[in-house]
Every structure is written in C-alpha cells, then in structure tokens.
C-alpha positions, 0 to 999 in steps of 0.5 A, a space after each residue: 499500500 502507498 503512502 502519499 495520500 490520493 491527488 486530489 481529483 481535477 476540477 472541470 473546467 468550466 470556462 470552455 462552456 462560458 461565453 466571452 463578455 464583451 469588453 465593457 465599451 462596446 456593451 457600453 455603446 450598445 445600450 447607448 445606440 438602442 437607447 438612441 434608437 427609442 429616442 429617434 422613433 420619440 422625435 418622430 411621434 413629438 415633432 409629428 405631435 407639435 406640428 399639428 396643433 400648432 394654431 392655423 389652418 394649413 388649407 387657408 394659408 396655401 390657397 387663395 380666397 378664391 379657392 378657399 370658398 370651393 368646398 371641392 377643392 378644398 377636399 380635393 387639396 385635403 385629399 392630395 395631402 392627407 389631412 381628411 385622415 385621422 390623426 392616429 393614420 396621418 403618422 403611421 403614412 408619416 412613418 412609412 414615408 420616413 423608413 423609406 427616406 421620404 419627408 414629404 413635399 413642400 407645399 410651398 416650393 412644391 419639391 420633396 423637403 429633402 430636396 429642399 433640407 439636402 440644400 439649406 442644410 449644410 450652410 448651417 453646418 457650416 457656421 455652426 460648426 466654424 462658430 463651435 470650431 472657434 469656441 472650442 479653441 478660444 473657449 477651452 484656452 482662455 478657460 485653462 488660463 483663467 483657472 490656471 492665474 486664479 484671482 489675478 488680474 488676467 484671470 479678472 479679465 476673461 471673467 469679465 469678457 465670458 460675462 460679456 460675450 453671455 449676456 450680450 444678446 446674438 441678434 444686437 451683435 450681430 445687427 452691431 458687427 454688419 454695421 460696423 465692418 460692412 458699411 462704415 469699416 467696408 473690413 468684411 463682404 455683406 451678404 450672402 456666402 460667397 461672392 457673385 462674381 465667383 459663384 459657387 463652387 462645384 456641389 459635392 457636401 455643400 460647404 462651400 468652403 470645403 467644395 472649394 478646396 477639393 476643386 482646388 479654388 482658392 479665389 472661392 475658398 478665401 471668398 467663402 471664408 471671408 463671408 463665413 468669419 463675421 457670422 461664426 463669430 457673432 454666433 461663437 462669442 456667447 459660446 466663448 463665453 459660456 466654454 470659458 466659464 465651464 472650463 475654468 470651474 471644471 480645472 480649478 476643481 481638479 487640481 485641487 484634487 490629491 492626484 494631481 499634488 502626487 503628480 506634481 510631488 513627484 516632480 512633474 513636468 506641468 506640461 505633462 500634469 496638466 494635459 495627462 493629468 487636468 485636462 483628462 478629469 474636465 473633458 467630461 463637463 466640457 464636452 457636454 457643455 460644447 455638445 449642447 452648445 453646438 446643438 443649439 446653434 444649429 438651432 438657433 441662427 435664425 437670425 443670423 442668418 436673417 441678418 447677413 442673408 445666410 441660405 441656412 435651415 433657419 431661414 427655410 423654418 422660418 419661411 415654412 412655419 409662416 406658410 404653415 408648410 407642415 412637411 417643411 415644419 415636421 422636416 425641419 424639426 426632424 432636422 433638429 431633433 436627430 441633430 440633438 440625437 446624433 451629437 448627445 449620441 458622441 458625446 456618449 461615446 467620449 465620455 465612455 472613452 474618456 472615464 473608464 468609469 462611465 461605461 463600468 456601470 
C-alpha cells in the first residue's frame, strides 16, 4: 500500500462553456445605440404631434380666398395632402414615408422636403461648425488660463469678457457687427456665402469652403472664408463665454484633487500634469457643454442668418412656419432632433472613451 495520499480529483474546466464577455466599451455603445433608436422614434412622434397642434389652417394658408370658397377644391387639396385622414393614420403614413426616406412634399416650393433640406442644411452646418470650432479653441484656452492664474488680473479680465459674451444678445451683436465692419469700415463682405462674381464651387458636400478646396479654387475658398468669418464669430461669442466659465470651474476642481498634488510632488513637468491629469479629468463637463452648445447653434441661427442673408435652415424654417407648410416644418423639426440625438450619442461615446468609470457602470 502506498503511503502517499491520493491526489485530489481534477477540477473540471468550466470556462470552455462560458461565453466570452463583451468589452465594457462595446456593451456601453450597444446600450447607447439602442437608446438612441428609441429616442429617434420619440422624436418623430413628438414632432408630428406638436406640428399638428400649431394653431391655424394650412388650407387657408396655402389656398387663395377664391379657391378657399370652393368646397370641392378644399376637399381635393386635403385629400392630396392626406389631411382628410384621422390623425393616427396620418402619423402612420408619415412614419412609413420616413422609413423610405420620404419627408413629404413642400406645399410652398412644390419640391420634396428632403431636397430642400439638402440645399439649406449644409449652409447652417458650415456656419455652426465654424462657430463651435472657434468656441472650443478660444473657450477652453481662456478657461485654462483663467484657472491657472486664479484671482490675478488676467483671470478677472477673462471672467468679465465671458460675462459680456453670455449677456450680449446675439441678434443685437449681429446687427452691430454688420453695420460697423461692413457698412462703415468696409472690412468684411456683405451678405451671402460667396461673392456673386465668383459663384459657388462645384457642389460636393454643400459646404462652400470644403467644396472650394476639393475643386482647387482658392479664390472661392478665400471668399467663402471671408463671408463665413463675421457671422461665425458673432455666433461663437456666447459659446466662448460659456465654455470659458465651465472650463475654469472644471479645471479648478481638478487642480484641488490629491492625485494632481501627488503628480506635482513627483516632480512631473507642469505641461504633463496639465494635459495628462488635469485636462483629461476636466473634459467630461466641457464635452457636455460643447455638445449642447453645438445643438443650440444649429437650431438658433434664424436671426443671424436673416441679418447676414445666410441661406440656411433657419430661414427655411421661418418661411415654412409663416406659411403653415406642415411637411417642411416637420422636416426641420426632425433634422434638429436628429442633430441633438447624434450629438448626445457622440458625447456619450466620448464619455466612455475618456472616463472608464462611465462604461463600467
């Protein structure tokens, strides 16, 4: 008989039957995409209901008085635009059209709403994109400088400038900028997106600056950039002030953390501490404000576009609302809602990339 104890029975390997767990970031993205799809359906429902609650009769707004007095013409017009159906059936028809990329027919331009939006949306995207780019560069830089030089003269000056930027009405600033820089000083071009003598660049993306670069037309690019500068800076002033204040607060909060003090105690260069420790932790609130600001720029450019004769979605929405062009109004609402949805999804993704604690919840 052997004196050695029996060896314990082998433990079965149960890992083979287990499914490999998905990466936390992948699970986080899947949840956010599913939530975005649910919100997209909600946007279609809310846009349709609110548009149909607008006071006024689209028949009276689109037909003349003589045609309005003929019941046969009114009935035919309602049947052509589906207004003779129950509201729930109108929504189902509208939703079915959306699934096929059909936003309906504009009652004013007599073109598909998708074609109208494809013409006007790039102009607003170019204007809002330039404004948010300038805002991010200047706002974050000013906020970091103000935080690093807390309670000094530069900090007080930047805080006053940010307060002015937040307080000044954008439409008033647009009027003053147009009057001073164009009418009095003749330093900037007037209205439109490009000089009439040059004409637009061959359309590819709808963005004049990008299309001019793709076509190699530097004259059109410089003209488009000059036309873009003043309205973009006017729109950016409010966002610059907002980002300056939020960045300053976020950076000051991070500068007081223990791990920042430990990094400085180790003798790390100030540049490394700022970019690797401070800014990365402060980016979460900054990204939130920047995303909301970009959505506000896209949906709030009506007056600035009117003053600078910028052919964007703001002008299209205003004309559609005044004429009760319901398909066009719903199309604009869907575009604005989709923009906010995409921005929120992008912000959520950046949260998960920057801060691992977000995607592990």
